[in-house]
C-alpha positions in Angstrom: 13.2 27.4 -12.4 14.2 24.5 -10.2 11.7 22.0 -8.7 12.2 23.6 -5.3 11.4 27.1 -6.7 8.2 25.7 -8.4 7.0 24.2 -5.1 7.7 27.4 -3.3 5.8 29.4 -5.9 2.9 27.0 -5.7 2.8 27.2 -1.9 2.9 31.0 -2.0 -0.1 31.2 -4.4 -2.1 28.7 -2.4 -1.2 30.5 0.8 -2.6 33.7 -0.6 -5.8 32.1 -1.6 -6.2 30.5 1.8 -5.5 33.7 3.7 -8.0 35.6 1.4 -10.7 33.0 2.2 -10.0 33.2 5.9 -10.1 37.0 5.8 -13.8 36.7 4.7 -14.5 35.1 8.1 -15.9 31.9 6.6 -14.6 28.5 7.5 -14.6 25.4 5.2 -18.0 24.1 6.3 -19.7 27.5 5.7 -18.2 27.7 2.3 -19.4 24.2 1.5 -22.9 25.2 2.5 -22.8 28.1 0.0 -21.7 25.8 -2.8 -24.4 23.2 -2.0 -27.0 26.0 -2.0 -25.8 27.4 -5.3 -25.9 23.9 -6.9 -29.4 23.3 -5.6 -30.7 26.6 -7.1 -29.0 26.1 -10.4 -31.6 25.6 -13.2 -31.2 22.6 -15.5 -30.8 23.1 -19.2 -33.1 21.7 -21.8 -33.4 18.0 -21.5 -34.4 16.2 -24.7 -37.5 14.1 -24.7 -35.5 10.9 -24.8 -33.8 12.0 -21.6 -37.2 12.2 -19.8 -38.1 8.5 -20.1 -40.3 7.1 -17.4 -38.8 4.7 -14.9 -40.5 1.7 -16.4 -38.9 2.4 -19.8 -35.4 3.3 -18.8 -33.8 -0.1 -18.6 -35.0 -1.0 -22.1 -33.8 2.3 -23.6 -30.5 2.1 -21.7 -29.7 -1.4 -23.1 -30.9 -0.5 -26.6 -28.6 2.5 -26.6 -25.6 0.4 -25.5 -26.2 -2.1 -28.3 -26.7 0.7 -30.9 -23.2 1.9 -29.9 -21.5 -1.5 -30.6 -21.6 -2.6 -26.9 -23.4 -5.6 -25.6 -25.9 -5.8 -22.7 -27.9 -8.3 -20.8 -30.4 -8.2 -17.9 -30.3 -10.6 -15.0 -32.9 -11.0 -12.2 -30.7 -10.7 -9.2 -27.1 -10.4 -8.0 -26.7 -14.1 -7.7 -27.0 -14.4 -11.5 -24.0 -12.1 -12.2 -21.1 -14.6 -11.7 -22.7 -17.1 -14.1 -23.4 -14.3 -16.7 -19.7 -13.3 -16.5 -18.5 -16.9 -16.9 -20.8 -17.3 -20.0 -19.5 -14.0 -21.5 -15.9 -15.1 -21.1 -16.6 -18.5 -22.7 -18.5 -16.8 -25.6 -15.4 -14.8 -26.5 -13.0 -17.8 -25.9 -11.3 -15.9 -23.1 -9.6 -17.5 -20.1 -11.9 -18.0 -17.1 -10.3 -15.1 -15.3 -11.6 -11.7 -14.3 -9.8 -8.8 -12.6 -12.1 -6.8 -10.3 -12.1 -4.0 -7.8 -12.8 -4.4 -4.1 -16.1 -2.6 -4.2 -18.4 -3.9 -1.5 -21.1 -4.5 -4.1 -18.9 -6.8 -6.1 -17.9 -8.7 -2.9 -21.6 -9.7 -2.4 -21.6 -11.9 -5.4 -21.5 -15.6 -4.7 -18.5 -16.7 -6.8 -18.7 -20.3 -5.4 -21.4 -21.0 -8.0 -18.8 -20.6 -10.7 -15.8 -22.5 -9.2 -13.9 -22.5 -12.5 -13.9 -18.7 -12.7 -10.8 -17.2 -11.2 -11.4 -13.7 -9.6 -8.6 -11.5 -8.6 -8.7 -8.0 -7.1 -6.8 -4.8 -7.6 -5.8 -2.4 -10.4 -5.6 -3.8 -13.9 -2.4 -5.5 -15.1 -0.9 -5.7 -18.5 -1.9 -9.3 -19.0 -5.6 -8.9 -17.9 -8.0 -9.8 -20.7 -11.2 -8.7 -18.8 -11.9 -6.2 -16.1 -15.0 -6.0 -13.8 -16.4 -2.8 -12.2 -19.6 -1.5 -10.8 -21.2 1.7 -12.1 -22.8 4.4 -9.9 -25.4 5.1 -12.6 -26.5 4.2 -16.1 -27.8 7.0 -18.3 -30.7 5.8 -20.4 -30.6 8.8 -22.7 -27.4 7.7 -24.4 -26.5 4.3 -22.9 -23.7 5.9 -20.8 -22.1 4.5 -17.7 -21.1 6.7 -14.8 -18.2 5.4 -12.9 -16.3 7.0 -10.0 -12.7 6.1 -9.1 -11.4 5.0 -5.7 -9.1 2.5 -4.2 -11.9 0.0 -4.4 -12.8 1.0 -8.0 -9.5 1.4 -9.9 -10.1 3.4 -13.1 -7.5 1.2 -14.9 -10.0 -1.7 -15.0 -12.2 0.4 -17.3 -9.5 1.2 -19.8 -6.6 -1.4 -19.9 -8.3 -4.8 -20.5 -9.7 -5.5 -24.0 -13.0 -6.5 -22.4 -14.7 -4.2 -19.9 -17.6 -5.8 -18.0 -19.7 -3.3 -16.0 -22.5 -4.1 -13.6 -25.3 -1.7 -13.0 -28.1 -1.9 -10.5 -31.4 -1.5 -12.4 -32.6 1.0 -9.7 -29.8 3.3 -10.6 -30.5 3.6 -14.3 -31.3 7.3 -14.7 -33.1 9.1 -17.5 -30.5 11.8 -18.3 -27.1 13.1 -17.5 -28.4 15.6 -15.0 -29.9 12.8 -12.9 -26.7 10.9 -13.2 -24.8 13.9 -11.7 -27.3 14.1 -8.9 -26.8 10.5 -8.1 -23.0 11.0 -7.9 -23.5 13.9 -5.5 -25.9 11.8 -3.4 -23.6 8.7 -3.2 -20.5 10.9 -2.4 -22.4 13.1 0.1 -20.4 11.7 3.1 -17.2 11.1 1.2 -14.7 13.3 -0.5 -15.3 13.8 -4.2 -13.6 11.0 -6.3 -10.4 11.7 -8.1 -12.2 11.2 -11.4 -15.7 10.6 -12.7 -15.8 8.7 -16.0 -18.7 8.9 -18.4 -18.3 5.9 -20.7 -20.4 5.4 -23.8 -19.7 2.2 -25.8 -16.3 0.6 -26.4 -13.3 2.6 -27.3 -13.2 3.6 -30.9 -11.8 6.2 -33.3 -12.2 7.2 -37.0 -9.1 9.5 -37.2 -7.4 7.4 -39.8 -9.2 7.8 -43.2 -12.6 7.8 -41.4 -12.4 4.1 -40.8 -13.7 3.1 -37.4 -11.2 1.2 -35.3 -12.1 -0.3 -31.9 -9.8 -0.4 -28.9 -7.8 2.7 -29.8 -7.8 4.3 -26.3 -9.4 1.6 -24.2 -11.4 -1.7 -24.4 -12.4 -3.2 -27.7 -15.5 -4.7 -26.0 -17.9 -3.3 -23.5 -20.5 -5.6 -21.8 -23.0 -4.3 -19.4 -25.0 -6.4 -16.9 -28.1 -4.8 -15.6 -29.3 -6.3 -12.3 -32.9 -6.4 -11.1 
């Protein structure tokens, strides 16, 4: 089958689906309402006790879970403290004072002038980038997991290509369990199309496929550092 034949077959299948939906007399908005209603009525599964942490306890649990999984975490009082925390982290690991970041509006609010020696560039990760910076939609206290959505302003490559992944999380968005994390994604994307990908990241990349010896950096960053703000 040629490429042209494949495209024709695909278009024929999608055309049948579209015509079938139109035959039901429901437009796209009506179908979306049905889906939203179904999600709202869907009962949650059993959430373990650890995933029911009170708001006052979530940040501490979240950070402890990250550290337990060989990541590092720190808490800063406000967004103005983030650039200095990043500069300190890079110096601690003897890395160049350079960071590759997305163009997320939350990252742009940071006052980088307080760290003039730190070079900040924006865009998808490059082969020579040592450290990448992103902003998480949510942090899941239950397992120390980061919830990140992809977009032009949040290139997924920044979470996987550099050896050091630095992720900023707003303390107000640290949720108790996965279910709450999914709810937050739906809420933040309510007026926007769903992202191309949603990544749940728990700790730095690691594998024990070879003789059951843990090796870091197999499929992503060797180091994961999380900065919780506020």
